[in-house]
All heavy atoms as a GROMACS GRO file, in nm:
protein
  610
    1MET      N    1   0.177  -2.024   1.051
    1MET     CA    2   0.173  -1.880   1.053
    1MET      C    3   0.270  -1.824   0.949
    1MET      O    4   0.386  -1.863   0.944
    1MET     CB    5   0.209  -1.829   1.192
    1MET     CG    6   0.214  -1.679   1.200
    1MET     SD    7   0.261  -1.622   1.363
    1MET     CE    8   0.108  -1.554   1.416
    2ASN      N    9   0.221  -1.734   0.866
    2ASN     CA   10   0.304  -1.674   0.762
    2ASN      C   11   0.396  -1.568   0.820
    2ASN      O   12   0.364  -1.504   0.919
    2ASN     CB   13   0.215  -1.609   0.656
    2ASN     CG   14   0.141  -1.709   0.572
    2ASN    OD1   15   0.177  -1.826   0.567
    2ASN    ND2   16   0.037  -1.664   0.506
    3LYS      N   17   0.508  -1.547   0.753
    3LYS     CA   18   0.596  -1.436   0.789
    3LYS      C   19   0.529  -1.307   0.748
    3LYS      O   20   0.451  -1.302   0.654
    3LYS     CB   21   0.731  -1.451   0.720
    3LYS     CG   22   0.808  -1.568   0.773
    3LYS     CD   23   0.947  -1.569   0.720
    3LYS     CE   24   1.016  -1.690   0.781
    3LYS     NZ   25   1.158  -1.680   0.780
    4LYS      N   26   0.562  -1.199   0.820
    4LYS     CA   27   0.499  -1.070   0.796
    4LYS      C   28   0.596  -0.976   0.724
    4LYS      O   29   0.714  -0.974   0.754
    4LYS     CB   30   0.455  -1.010   0.927
    4LYS     CG   31   0.353  -1.098   0.997
    4LYS     CD   32   0.308  -1.038   1.127
    4LYS     CE   33   0.215  -1.126   1.205
    4LYS     NZ   34   0.116  -1.198   1.136
    5VAL      N   35   0.541  -0.898   0.631
    5VAL     CA   36   0.619  -0.801   0.556
    5VAL      C   37   0.551  -0.665   0.570
    5VAL      O   38   0.430  -0.653   0.549
    5VAL     CB   39   0.628  -0.838   0.406
    5VAL    CG1   40   0.704  -0.733   0.328
    5VAL    CG2   41   0.691  -0.975   0.389
    6LEU      N   42   0.628  -0.563   0.606
    6LEU     CA   43   0.577  -0.428   0.621
    6LEU      C   44   0.640  -0.341   0.513
    6LEU      O   45   0.762  -0.340   0.496
    6LEU     CB   46   0.611  -0.374   0.759
    6LEU     CG   47   0.566  -0.234   0.793
    6LEU    CD1   48   0.413  -0.222   0.789
    6LEU    CD2   49   0.619  -0.194   0.930
    7ILE      N   50   0.556  -0.268   0.437
    7ILE     CA   51   0.604  -0.183   0.329
    7ILE      C   52   0.556  -0.041   0.355
    7ILE      O   53   0.438  -0.018   0.381
    7ILE     CB   54   0.549  -0.232   0.192
    7ILE    CG1   55   0.596  -0.374   0.164
    7ILE    CG2   56   0.589  -0.137   0.080
    7ILE    CD1   57   0.532  -0.438   0.043
    8PHE      N   58   0.648   0.055   0.346
    8PHE     CA   59   0.614   0.196   0.356
    8PHE      C   60   0.633   0.258   0.218
    8PHE      O   61   0.745   0.278   0.173
    8PHE     CB   62   0.706   0.269   0.454
    8PHE     CG   63   0.682   0.235   0.597
    8PHE    CD1   64   0.753   0.135   0.659
    8PHE    CD2   65   0.587   0.304   0.670
    8PHE    CE1   66   0.732   0.104   0.792
    8PHE    CE2   67   0.564   0.274   0.803
    8PHE     CZ   68   0.637   0.174   0.864
    9PHE      N   69   0.524   0.283   0.149
    9PHE     CA   70   0.533   0.348   0.017
    9PHE      C   71   0.391   0.380  -0.029
    9PHE      O   72   0.294   0.337   0.032
    9PHE     CB   73   0.603   0.258  -0.086
    9PHE     CG   74   0.652   0.335  -0.207
    9PHE    CD1   75   0.758   0.422  -0.195
    9PHE    CD2   76   0.590   0.322  -0.329
    9PHE    CE1   77   0.803   0.494  -0.305
    9PHE    CE2   78   0.634   0.393  -0.439
    9PHE     CZ   79   0.741   0.479  -0.427
   10TYR      N   80   0.381   0.453  -0.136
   10TYR     CA   81   0.251   0.482  -0.195
   10TYR      C   82   0.187   0.352  -0.242
   10TYR      O   83   0.254   0.266  -0.298
   10TYR     CB   84   0.264   0.578  -0.313
   10TYR     CG   85   0.311   0.714  -0.272
   10TYR    CD1   86   0.446   0.748  -0.276
   10TYR    CD2   87   0.220   0.809  -0.227
   10TYR    CE1   88   0.489   0.873  -0.238
   10TYR    CE2   89   0.263   0.935  -0.188
   10TYR     CZ   90   0.397   0.967  -0.194
   10TYR     OH   91   0.439   1.090  -0.155
   11ALA      N   92   0.058   0.339  -0.218
   11ALA     CA   93  -0.013   0.217  -0.255
   11ALA      C   94  -0.136   0.252  -0.337
   11ALA      O   95  -0.191   0.362  -0.327
   11ALA     CB   96  -0.055   0.139  -0.130
   12TYR      N   97  -0.180   0.157  -0.417
   12TYR     CA   98  -0.301   0.172  -0.497
   12TYR      C   99  -0.416   0.214  -0.406
   12TYR      O  100  -0.425   0.163  -0.296
   12TYR     CB  101  -0.334   0.038  -0.564
   12TYR     CG  102  -0.458   0.044  -0.649
   12TYR    CD1  103  -0.453   0.093  -0.777
   12TYR    CD2  104  -0.580   0.003  -0.598
   12TYR    CE1  105  -0.568   0.102  -0.854
   12TYR    CE2  106  -0.695   0.012  -0.674
   12TYR     CZ  107  -0.688   0.061  -0.801
   12TYR     OH  108  -0.801   0.071  -0.876
   13PRO      N  109  -0.496   0.311  -0.444
   13PRO     CA  110  -0.520   0.369  -0.575
   13PRO      C  111  -0.428   0.484  -0.614
   13PRO      O  112  -0.448   0.544  -0.718
   13PRO     CB  113  -0.664   0.414  -0.567
   13PRO     CG  114  -0.686   0.449  -0.427
   13PRO     CD  115  -0.600   0.354  -0.349
   14ALA      N  116  -0.328   0.519  -0.531
   14ALA     CA  117  -0.229   0.616  -0.576
   14ALA      C  118  -0.159   0.558  -0.698
   14ALA      O  119  -0.130   0.440  -0.703
   14ALA     CB  120  -0.128   0.643  -0.465
   15PHE      N  121  -0.134   0.640  -0.798
   15PHE     CA  122  -0.068   0.589  -0.918
   15PHE      C  123   0.036   0.684  -0.973
   15PHE      O  124   0.117   0.647  -1.057
   15PHE     CB  125  -0.172   0.556  -1.027
   15PHE     CG  126  -0.245   0.678  -1.077
   15PHE    CD1  127  -0.199   0.749  -1.186
   15PHE    CD2  128  -0.361   0.720  -1.014
   15PHE    CE1  129  -0.267   0.861  -1.231
   15PHE    CE2  130  -0.430   0.831  -1.059
   15PHE     CZ  131  -0.382   0.902  -1.167
   16LYS      N  132   0.038   0.807  -0.925
   16LYS     CA  133   0.128   0.907  -0.981
   16LYS      C  134   0.273   0.889  -0.936
   16LYS      O  135   0.361   0.955  -0.989
   16LYS     CB  136   0.077   1.046  -0.946
   16LYS     CG  137  -0.059   1.072  -1.010
   16LYS     CD  138  -0.119   1.202  -0.965
   16LYS     CE  139  -0.258   1.216  -1.026
   16LYS     NZ  140  -0.331   1.327  -0.967
   17ALA      N  141   0.298   0.802  -0.841
   17ALA     CA  142   0.436   0.772  -0.799
   17ALA      C  143   0.502   0.679  -0.900
   17ALA      O  144   0.619   0.646  -0.887
   17ALA     CB  145   0.437   0.711  -0.660
   18GLY      N  146   0.427   0.633  -0.998
   18GLY     CA  147   0.484   0.560  -1.110
   18GLY      C  148   0.502   0.411  -1.090
   18GLY      O  149   0.425   0.346  -1.020
   19GLY      N  150   0.607   0.359  -1.151
   19GLY     CA  151   0.634   0.216  -1.157
   19GLY      C  152   0.639   0.143  -1.025
   19GLY      O  153   0.589   0.031  -1.015
   20PRO      N  154   0.700   0.200  -0.920
   20PRO     CA  155   0.706   0.128  -0.792
   20PRO      C  156   0.569   0.090  -0.736
   20PRO      O  157   0.555  -0.017  -0.677
   20PRO     CB  158   0.779   0.224  -0.700
   20PRO     CG  159   0.864   0.306  -0.790
   20PRO     CD  160   0.781   0.322  -0.915
   21VAL      N  161   0.469   0.173  -0.756
   21VAL     CA  162   0.334   0.140  -0.708
   21VAL      C  163   0.284   0.013  -0.777
   21VAL      O  164   0.231  -0.078  -0.712
   21VAL     CB  165   0.235   0.256  -0.733
   21VAL    CG1  166   0.093   0.216  -0.697
   21VAL    CG2  167   0.277   0.380  -0.655
   22HIS      N  168   0.304   0.004  -0.907
   22HIS     CA  169   0.261  -0.113  -0.983
   22HIS      C  170   0.346  -0.236  -0.950
   22HIS      O  171   0.293  -0.347  -0.941
   22HIS     CB  172   0.264  -0.084  -1.133
   22HIS     CG  173   0.177   0.031  -1.171
   22HIS    ND1  174   0.040   0.024  -1.168
   22HIS    CD2  175   0.209   0.157  -1.210
   22HIS    CE1  176  -0.010   0.141  -1.204
   22HIS    NE2  177   0.090   0.222  -1.230
   23SER      N  178   0.475  -0.215  -0.929
   23SER     CA  179   0.563  -0.326  -0.893
   23SER      C  180   0.525  -0.385  -0.758
   23SER      O  181   0.517  -0.507  -0.741
   23SER     CB  182   0.709  -0.280  -0.889
   23SER     OG  183   0.751  -0.238  -1.015
   24ILE      N  184   0.501  -0.298  -0.660
   24ILE     CA  185   0.460  -0.345  -0.527
   24ILE      C  186   0.327  -0.419  -0.537
   24ILE      O  187   0.310  -0.525  -0.476
   24ILE     CB  188   0.453  -0.228  -0.428
   24ILE    CG1  189   0.594  -0.177  -0.398
   24ILE    CG2  190   0.381  -0.268  -0.300
   24ILE    CD1  191   0.599  -0.046  -0.322
   25GLU      N  192   0.234  -0.366  -0.613
   25GLU     CA  193   0.104  -0.430  -0.633
   25GLU      C  194   0.122  -0.572  -0.689
   25GLU      O  195   0.060  -0.667  -0.642
   25GLU     CB  196   0.019  -0.346  -0.728
   25GLU     CG  197  -0.118  -0.399  -0.753
   25GLU     CD  198  -0.213  -0.374  -0.639
   25GLU    OE1  199  -0.184  -0.292  -0.552
   25GLU    OE2  200  -0.319  -0.440  -0.638
   26SER      N  201   0.209  -0.587  -0.788
   26SER     CA  202   0.232  -0.719  -0.849
   26SER      C  203   0.299  -0.816  -0.752
   26SER      O  204   0.259  -0.932  -0.743
   26SER     CB  205   0.320  -0.704  -0.973
   26SER     OG  206   0.253  -0.631  -1.071
   27ILE      N  207   0.399  -0.768  -0.681
   27ILE     CA  208   0.471  -0.854  -0.586
   27ILE      C  209   0.377  -0.901  -0.476
   27ILE      O  210   0.372  -1.019  -0.442
   27ILE     CB  211   0.592  -0.780  -0.528
   27ILE    CG1  212   0.698  -0.760  -0.636
   27ILE    CG2  213   0.650  -0.854  -0.407
   27ILE    CD1  214   0.807  -0.661  -0.598
   28VAL      N  215   0.301  -0.807  -0.419
   28VAL     CA  216   0.209  -0.841  -0.310
   28VAL      C  217   0.102  -0.938  -0.358
   28VAL      O  218   0.071  -1.036  -0.291
   28VAL     CB  219   0.147  -0.713  -0.251
   28VAL    CG1  220   0.032  -0.744  -0.158
   28VAL    CG2  221   0.254  -0.631  -0.178
   29SER      N  222   0.048  -0.915  -0.476
   29SER     CA  223  -0.056  -1.003  -0.528
   29SER      C  224  -0.004  -1.145  -0.554
   29SER      O  225  -0.077  -1.241  -0.534
   29SER     CB  226  -0.114  -0.946  -0.658
   29SER     OG  227  -0.184  -0.829  -0.632
   30SER      N  228   0.121  -1.156  -0.596
   30SER     CA  229   0.173  -1.289  -0.626
   30SER      C  230   0.223  -1.364  -0.503
   30SER      O  231   0.227  -1.487  -0.503
   30SER     CB  232   0.282  -1.281  -0.731
   30SER     OG  233   0.392  -1.210  -0.683
   31LEU      N  234   0.258  -1.293  -0.396
   31LEU     CA  235   0.313  -1.358  -0.278
   31LEU      C  236   0.219  -1.359  -0.157
   31LEU      O  237   0.258  -1.406  -0.050
   31LEU     CB  238   0.446  -1.291  -0.237
   31LEU     CG  239   0.560  -1.305  -0.336
   31LEU    CD1  240   0.679  -1.224  -0.288
   31LEU    CD2  241   0.598  -1.451  -0.354
   32ASN      N  242   0.097  -1.310  -0.174
   32ASN     CA  243   0.009  -1.296  -0.058
   32ASN      C  244  -0.037  -1.429   0.002
   32ASN      O  245  -0.087  -1.432   0.113
   32ASN     CB  246  -0.111  -1.206  -0.089
   32ASN     CG  247  -0.210  -1.269  -0.182
   32ASN    OD1  248  -0.179  -1.364  -0.252
   32ASN    ND2  249  -0.329  -1.216  -0.184
   33GLN      N  250  -0.018  -1.539  -0.068
   33GLN     CA  251  -0.053  -1.669  -0.010
   33GLN      C  252   0.055  -1.721   0.084
   33GLN      O  253   0.026  -1.803   0.171
   33GLN     CB  254  -0.078  -1.772  -0.121
   33GLN     CG  255  -0.193  -1.736  -0.213
   33GLN     CD  256  -0.325  -1.723  -0.140
   33GLN    OE1  257  -0.356  -1.804  -0.054
   33GLN    NE2  258  -0.400  -1.619  -0.171
   34LYS      N  259   0.178  -1.670   0.068
   34LYS     CA  260   0.289  -1.719   0.149
   34LYS      C  261   0.333  -1.621   0.257
   34LYS      O  262   0.401  -1.659   0.351
   34LYS     CB  263   0.408  -1.749   0.059
   34LYS     CG  264   0.380  -1.860  -0.040
   34LYS     CD  265   0.498  -1.889  -0.128
   34LYS     CE  266   0.462  -2.000  -0.225
   34LYS     NZ  267   0.573  -2.040  -0.308
   35LEU      N  268   0.298  -1.493   0.240
   35LEU     CA  269   0.340  -1.388   0.333
   35LEU      C  270   0.221  -1.301   0.371
   35LEU      O  271   0.128  -1.284   0.292
   35LEU     CB  272   0.447  -1.300   0.268
   35LEU     CG  273   0.576  -1.369   0.222
   35LEU    CD1  274   0.657  -1.275   0.135
   35LEU    CD2  275   0.657  -1.415   0.342
   36ASP      N  276   0.224  -1.246   0.491
   36ASP     CA  277   0.123  -1.148   0.534
   36ASP      C  278   0.180  -1.009   0.510
   36ASP      O  279   0.283  -0.973   0.566
   36ASP     CB  280   0.092  -1.165   0.684
   36ASP     CG  281   0.022  -1.296   0.714
   36ASP    OD1  282  -0.045  -1.350   0.624
   36ASP    OD2  283   0.035  -1.343   0.828
   37PHE      N  284   0.111  -0.930   0.428
   37PHE     CA  285   0.159  -0.796   0.394
   37PHE      C  286   0.078  -0.690   0.466
   37PHE      O  287  -0.044  -0.697   0.473
   37PHE     CB  288   0.146  -0.772   0.244
   37PHE     CG  289   0.246  -0.844   0.161
   37PHE    CD1  290   0.216  -0.968   0.108
   37PHE    CD2  291   0.370  -0.789   0.137
   37PHE    CE1  292   0.309  -1.036   0.031
   37PHE    CE2  293   0.463  -0.856   0.061
   37PHE     CZ  294   0.433  -0.981   0.007
   38THR      N  295   0.149  -0.590   0.516
   38THR     CA  296   0.088  -0.467   0.564
   38THR      C  297   0.158  -0.353   0.492
   38THR      O  298   0.281  -0.345   0.493
   38THR     CB  299   0.104  -0.450   0.716
   38THR    OG1  300   0.040  -0.560   0.781
   38THR    CG2  301   0.040  -0.320   0.763
   39ILE      N  302   0.080  -0.268   0.429
   39ILE     CA  303   0.134  -0.154   0.357
   39ILE      C  304   0.086  -0.028   0.428
   39ILE      O  305  -0.033  -0.011   0.452
   39ILE     CB  306   0.089  -0.152   0.210
   39ILE    CG1  307   0.135  -0.280   0.139
   39ILE    CG2  308   0.141  -0.028   0.138
   39ILE    CD1  309   0.081  -0.296  -0.002
   40ILE      N  310   0.180   0.060   0.461
   40ILE     CA  311   0.150   0.189   0.520
   40ILE      C  312   0.172   0.291   0.410
   40ILE      O  313   0.283   0.305   0.358
   40ILE     CB  314   0.241   0.221   0.640
   40ILE    CG1  315   0.240   0.109   0.743
   40ILE    CG2  316   0.203   0.356   0.700
   40ILE    CD1  317   0.108   0.084   0.809
   41SER      N  318   0.066   0.362   0.374
   41SER     CA  319   0.071   0.455   0.262
   41SER      C  320   0.011   0.589   0.305
   41SER      O  321  -0.082   0.592   0.386
   41SER     CB  322  -0.009   0.398   0.145
   41SER     OG  323  -0.014   0.491   0.038
   42PRO      N  324   0.061   0.700   0.250
   42PRO     CA  325  -0.005   0.826   0.279
   42PRO      C  326  -0.143   0.828   0.214
   42PRO      O  327  -0.168   0.755   0.119
   42PRO     CB  328   0.086   0.931   0.216
   42PRO     CG  329   0.161   0.860   0.110
   42PRO     CD  330   0.174   0.718   0.158
   43ASN      N  331  -0.232   0.911   0.268
   43ASN     CA  332  -0.366   0.920   0.209
   43ASN      C  333  -0.372   1.026   0.099
   43ASN      O  334  -0.474   1.086   0.074
   43ASN     CB  335  -0.472   0.945   0.316
   43ASN     CG  336  -0.458   1.080   0.382
   43ASN    OD1  337  -0.356   1.148   0.365
   43ASN    ND2  338  -0.557   1.118   0.459
   44PHE      N  339  -0.258   1.047   0.034
   44PHE     CA  340  -0.250   1.138  -0.079
   44PHE      C  341  -0.154   1.079  -0.181
   44PHE      O  342  -0.072   0.994  -0.149
   44PHE     CB  343  -0.202   1.277  -0.034
   44PHE     CG  344  -0.074   1.274   0.046
   44PHE    CD1  345   0.049   1.280  -0.016
   44PHE    CD2  346  -0.078   1.264   0.184
   44PHE    CE1  347   0.167   1.275   0.056
   44PHE    CE2  348   0.038   1.260   0.258
   44PHE     CZ  349   0.162   1.266   0.194
   45ASP      N  350  -0.168   1.123  -0.306
   45ASP     CA  351  -0.078   1.076  -0.411
   45ASP      C  352   0.048   1.164  -0.409
   45ASP      O  353   0.056   1.262  -0.336
   45ASP     CB  354  -0.148   1.083  -0.547
   45ASP     CG  355  -0.101   0.974  -0.642
   45ASP    OD1  356   0.015   0.931  -0.631
   45ASP    OD2  357  -0.181   0.932  -0.728
   46ILE      N  358   0.145   1.131  -0.490
   46ILE     CA  359   0.274   1.199  -0.487
   46ILE      C  360   0.263   1.348  -0.521
   46ILE      O  361   0.344   1.428  -0.477
   46ILE     CB  362   0.377   1.128  -0.578
   46ILE    CG1  363   0.518   1.167  -0.539
   46ILE    CG2  364   0.346   1.154  -0.724
   46ILE    CD1  365   0.624   1.077  -0.597
   47ASP      N  366   0.160   1.388  -0.595
   47ASP     CA  367   0.139   1.528  -0.629
   47ASP      C  368   0.056   1.602  -0.524
   47ASP      O  369   0.025   1.719  -0.538
   47ASP     CB  370   0.073   1.541  -0.766
   47ASP     CG  371  -0.070   1.492  -0.768
   47ASP    OD1  372  -0.113   1.424  -0.672
   47ASP    OD2  373  -0.140   1.520  -0.867
   48GLY      N  374   0.019   1.534  -0.416
   48GLY     CA  375  -0.058   1.596  -0.309
   48GLY      C  376  -0.208   1.578  -0.320
   48GLY      O  377  -0.282   1.616  -0.228
   49SER      N  378  -0.257   1.519  -0.429
   49SER     CA  379  -0.402   1.498  -0.442
   49SER      C  380  -0.447   1.392  -0.341
   49SER      O  381  -0.382   1.290  -0.322
   49SER     CB  382  -0.440   1.459  -0.585
   49SER     OG  383  -0.373   1.342  -0.625
   50LYS      N  384  -0.559   1.420  -0.277
   50LYS     CA  385  -0.609   1.336  -0.167
   50LYS      C  386  -0.668   1.205  -0.217
   50LYS      O  387  -0.736   1.201  -0.318
   50LYS     CB  388  -0.718   1.414  -0.092
   50LYS     CG  389  -0.772   1.348   0.029
   50LYS     CD  390  -0.721   1.415   0.152
   50LYS     CE  391  -0.801   1.367   0.271
   50LYS     NZ  392  -0.719   1.311   0.372
   51ILE      N  393  -0.640   1.098  -0.145
   51ILE     CA  394  -0.703   0.968  -0.168
   51ILE      C  395  -0.811   0.954  -0.062
   51ILE      O  396  -0.786   0.978   0.056
   51ILE     CB  397  -0.600   0.853  -0.156
   51ILE    CG1  398  -0.493   0.868  -0.264
   51ILE    CG2  399  -0.670   0.718  -0.165
   51ILE    CD1  400  -0.379   0.771  -0.249
   52ASN      N  401  -0.929   0.919  -0.100
   52ASN     CA  402  -1.042   0.917  -0.007
   52ASN      C  403  -1.050   0.790   0.076
   52ASN      O  404  -1.150   0.722   0.078
   52ASN     CB  405  -1.173   0.940  -0.083
   52ASN     CG  406  -1.179   1.079  -0.140
   52ASN    OD1  407  -1.136   1.174  -0.077
   52ASN    ND2  408  -1.229   1.092  -0.260
   53PHE      N  409  -0.942   0.757   0.144
   53PHE     CA  410  -0.939   0.644   0.235
   53PHE      C  411  -0.868   0.687   0.363
   53PHE      O  412  -0.764   0.748   0.357
   53PHE     CB  413  -0.860   0.525   0.178
   53PHE     CG  414  -0.923   0.461   0.059
   53PHE    CD1  415  -0.870   0.476  -0.067
   53PHE    CD2  416  -1.036   0.383   0.073
   53PHE    CE1  417  -0.927   0.416  -0.177
   53PHE    CE2  418  -1.095   0.322  -0.036
   53PHE     CZ  419  -1.040   0.339  -0.161
   54ASN      N  420  -0.924   0.655   0.477
   54ASN     CA  421  -0.852   0.671   0.603
   54ASN      C  422  -0.790   0.538   0.641
   54ASN      O  423  -0.677   0.530   0.681
   54ASN     CB  424  -0.945   0.720   0.713
   54ASN     CG  425  -0.986   0.862   0.691
   54ASN    OD1  426  -0.908   0.942   0.641
   54ASN    ND2  427  -1.108   0.895   0.726
   55LYS      N  428  -0.867   0.432   0.629
   55LYS     CA  429  -0.815   0.297   0.649
   55LYS      C  430  -0.886   0.210   0.547
   55LYS      O  431  -1.006   0.213   0.533
   55LYS     CB  432  -0.844   0.247   0.789
   55LYS     CG  433  -0.788   0.109   0.814
   55LYS     CD  434  -0.815   0.060   0.954
   55LYS     CE  435  -0.763  -0.079   0.969
   55LYS     NZ  436  -0.796  -0.138   1.097
   56TYR      N  437  -0.811   0.132   0.476
   56TYR     CA  438  -0.865   0.051   0.367
   56TYR      C  439  -0.806  -0.088   0.380
   56TYR      O  440  -0.686  -0.104   0.388
   56TYR     CB  441  -0.827   0.115   0.234
   56TYR     CG  442  -0.861   0.034   0.112
   56TYR    CD1  443  -0.993   0.014   0.074
   56TYR    CD2  444  -0.762  -0.020   0.033
   56TYR    CE1  445  -1.023  -0.058  -0.040
   56TYR    CE2  446  -0.792  -0.091  -0.080
   56TYR     CZ  447  -0.923  -0.110  -0.117
   56TYR     OH  448  -0.953  -0.181  -0.229
   57GLU      N  449  -0.890  -0.187   0.389
   57GLU     CA  450  -0.843  -0.325   0.398
   57GLU      C  451  -0.863  -0.392   0.263
   57GLU      O  452  -0.972  -0.393   0.209
   57GLU     CB  453  -0.922  -0.400   0.505
   57GLU     CG  454  -0.906  -0.340   0.642
   57GLU     CD  455  -0.806  -0.412   0.727
   57GLU    OE1  456  -0.770  -0.526   0.693
   57GLU    OE2  457  -0.763  -0.354   0.826
   58ARG      N  458  -0.756  -0.447   0.209
   58ARG     CA  459  -0.764  -0.516   0.082
   58ARG      C  460  -0.850  -0.639   0.095
   58ARG      O  461  -0.858  -0.700   0.200
   58ARG     CB  462  -0.624  -0.556   0.036
   58ARG     CG  463  -0.533  -0.439   0.007
   58ARG     CD  464  -0.566  -0.374  -0.126
   58ARG     NE  465  -0.549  -0.466  -0.234
   58ARG     CZ  466  -0.436  -0.486  -0.299
   58ARG    NH1  467  -0.329  -0.419  -0.268
   58ARG    NH2  468  -0.430  -0.574  -0.397
   59ARG      N  469  -0.911  -0.681  -0.012
   59ARG     CA  470  -0.998  -0.798  -0.009
   59ARG      C  471  -0.921  -0.929  -0.017
   59ARG      O  472  -0.966  -1.031   0.028
   59ARG     CB  473  -1.099  -0.792  -0.123
   59ARG     CG  474  -1.199  -0.683  -0.100
   59ARG     CD  475  -1.305  -0.685  -0.205
   59ARG     NE  476  -1.396  -0.575  -0.183
   59ARG     CZ  477  -1.509  -0.560  -0.241
   59ARG    NH1  478  -1.550  -0.649  -0.329
   59ARG    NH2  479  -1.586  -0.457  -0.215
   60GLU      N  480  -0.802  -0.926  -0.077
   60GLU     CA  481  -0.724  -1.049  -0.086
   60GLU      C  482  -0.678  -1.092   0.052
   60GLU      O  483  -0.654  -1.009   0.139
   60GLU     CB  484  -0.602  -1.032  -0.176
   60GLU     CG  485  -0.633  -1.015  -0.320
   60GLU     CD  486  -0.621  -0.870  -0.363
   60GLU    OE1  487  -0.637  -0.780  -0.280
   60GLU    OE2  488  -0.598  -0.848  -0.480
   61LYS      N  489  -0.661  -1.221   0.066
   61LYS     CA  490  -0.613  -1.276   0.192
   61LYS      C  491  -0.472  -1.226   0.222
   61LYS      O  492  -0.388  -1.215   0.133
   61LYS     CB  493  -0.613  -1.429   0.181
   61LYS     CG  494  -0.572  -1.500   0.305
   61LYS     CD  495  -0.575  -1.650   0.283
   61LYS     CE  496  -0.525  -1.722   0.406
   61LYS     NZ  497  -0.514  -1.864   0.382
   62ASN      N  498  -0.446  -1.196   0.348
   62ASN     CA  499  -0.314  -1.161   0.399
   62ASN      C  500  -0.260  -1.026   0.351
   62ASN      O  501  -0.139  -1.005   0.352
   62ASN     CB  502  -0.211  -1.270   0.366
   62ASN     CG  503  -0.248  -1.405   0.420
   62ASN    OD1  504  -0.316  -1.413   0.522
   62ASN    ND2  505  -0.209  -1.510   0.352
   63ILE      N  506  -0.347  -0.935   0.308
   63ILE     CA  507  -0.302  -0.802   0.267
   63ILE      C  508  -0.384  -0.697   0.342
   63ILE      O  509  -0.506  -0.698   0.337
   63ILE     CB  510  -0.317  -0.779   0.116
   63ILE    CG1  511  -0.240  -0.882   0.036
   63ILE    CG2  512  -0.271  -0.638   0.078
   63ILE    CD1  513  -0.264  -0.876  -0.112
   64LYS      N  514  -0.313  -0.607   0.410
   64LYS     CA  515  -0.377  -0.493   0.475
   64LYS      C  516  -0.308  -0.367   0.428
   64LYS      O  517  -0.185  -0.361   0.424
   64LYS     CB  518  -0.367  -0.504   0.626
   64LYS     CG  519  -0.447  -0.618   0.683
   64LYS     CD  520  -0.434  -0.623   0.832
   64LYS     CE  521  -0.510  -0.744   0.883
   64LYS     NZ  522  -0.481  -0.774   1.022
   65VAL      N  523  -0.386  -0.267   0.392
   65VAL     CA  524  -0.332  -0.138   0.352
   65VAL      C  525  -0.391  -0.034   0.444
   65VAL      O  526  -0.512  -0.027   0.460
   65VAL     CB  527  -0.364  -0.105   0.204
   65VAL    CG1  528  -0.303   0.029   0.167
   65VAL    CG2  529  -0.316  -0.214   0.111
   66HIS      N  530  -0.305   0.046   0.505
   66HIS     CA  531  -0.349   0.154   0.593
   66HIS      C  532  -0.307   0.286   0.530
   66HIS      O  533  -0.189   0.307   0.503
   66HIS     CB  534  -0.286   0.140   0.732
   66HIS     CG  535  -0.323   0.014   0.801
   66HIS    ND1  536  -0.443  -0.002   0.866
   66HIS    CD2  537  -0.256  -0.102   0.814
   66HIS    CE1  538  -0.448  -0.123   0.918
   66HIS    NE2  539  -0.336  -0.186   0.887
   67TYR      N  540  -0.404   0.373   0.505
   67TYR     CA  541  -0.377   0.506   0.451
   67TYR      C  542  -0.378   0.602   0.568
   67TYR      O  543  -0.477   0.613   0.639
   67TYR     CB  544  -0.484   0.544   0.348
   67TYR     CG  545  -0.477   0.457   0.225
   67TYR    CD1  546  -0.557   0.344   0.213
   67TYR    CD2  547  -0.389   0.487   0.123
   67TYR    CE1  548  -0.550   0.265   0.101
   67TYR    CE2  549  -0.381   0.408   0.011
   67TYR     CZ  550  -0.462   0.296   0.001
   67TYR     OH  551  -0.454   0.217  -0.110
   68ILE      N  552  -0.266   0.672   0.588
   68ILE     CA  553  -0.255   0.762   0.701
   68ILE      C  554  -0.221   0.902   0.652
   68ILE      O  555  -0.169   0.921   0.542
   68ILE     CB  556  -0.150   0.712   0.802
   68ILE    CG1  557  -0.016   0.693   0.734
   68ILE    CG2  558  -0.195   0.581   0.866
   68ILE    CD1  559   0.093   0.648   0.829
   69SER      N  560  -0.252   1.000   0.734
   69SER     CA  561  -0.233   1.138   0.699
   69SER      C  562  -0.112   1.196   0.771
   69SER      O  563  -0.111   1.207   0.892
   69SER     CB  564  -0.358   1.218   0.736
   69SER     OG  565  -0.336   1.354   0.713
   70PHE      N  566  -0.008   1.227   0.696
   70PHE     CA  567   0.103   1.303   0.749
   70PHE      C  568   0.185   1.356   0.634
   70PHE      O  569   0.176   1.308   0.521
   70PHE     CB  570   0.191   1.222   0.846
   70PHE     CG  571   0.251   1.096   0.789
   70PHE    CD1  572   0.376   1.098   0.732
   70PHE    CD2  573   0.182   0.977   0.795
   70PHE    CE1  574   0.432   0.982   0.682
   70PHE    CE2  575   0.237   0.861   0.745
   70PHE     CZ  576   0.362   0.864   0.688
   71THR      N  577   0.264   1.461   0.660
   71THR     CA  578   0.341   1.524   0.554
   71THR      C  579   0.483   1.469   0.554
   71THR      O  580   0.527   1.405   0.649
   71THR     CB  581   0.344   1.677   0.574
   71THR    OG1  582   0.398   1.704   0.702
   71THR    CG2  583   0.206   1.736   0.561
   72ASN      N  584   0.555   1.496   0.449
   72ASN     CA  585   0.692   1.450   0.432
   72ASN      C  586   0.703   1.299   0.446
   72ASN      O  587   0.789   1.248   0.515
   72ASN     CB  588   0.787   1.519   0.530
   72ASN     CG  589   0.790   1.668   0.510
   72ASN    OD1  590   0.781   1.716   0.398
   72ASN    ND2  591   0.801   1.742   0.617
   73PHE      N  592   0.613   1.228   0.381
   73PHE     CA  593   0.609   1.082   0.390
   73PHE      C  594   0.739   1.021   0.341
   73PHE      O  595   0.797   0.935   0.404
   73PHE     CB  596   0.490   1.028   0.311
   73PHE     CG  597   0.478   0.878   0.317
   73PHE    CD1  598   0.436   0.817   0.433
   73PHE    CD2  599   0.509   0.800   0.207
   73PHE    CE1  600   0.424   0.679   0.439
   73PHE    CE2  601   0.497   0.663   0.213
   73PHE     CZ  602   0.454   0.602   0.330
   74ILE      N  603   0.785   1.066   0.224
   74ILE     CA  604   0.908   1.010   0.169
   74ILE      C  605   1.002   1.124   0.137
   74ILE      O  606   0.967   1.225   0.089
   74ILE     CB  607   0.880   0.927   0.042
   74ILE    CG1  608   0.798   0.806   0.083
   74ILE    CG2  609   1.007   0.887  -0.026
   74ILE    CD1  610   0.764   0.714  -0.031
   0.00000   0.00000   0.00000
C-alpha cells in the first residue's frame, strides 16, 4: 500500500496561479507510482474564471483531483 499525499492548491486545468500549478503537476506525475495523491482544488482559476469540473479523476494511476466550489480558497 502506497503512502497518501493530500495537496490543497489550484490544479490543472487551472493555470493562472502560475508556476506552482506546473510544479505540482510535475511532482505528482513523477511520483505517482510510489505515492497516492489526492488534490483538492477550487473549481475556479485564481482570477475567478470557472473551471468546468465538479469532480475530475485523473487518468494516471494513484492520482485523484477533486474540484470543489467555495470562496476564499487560499
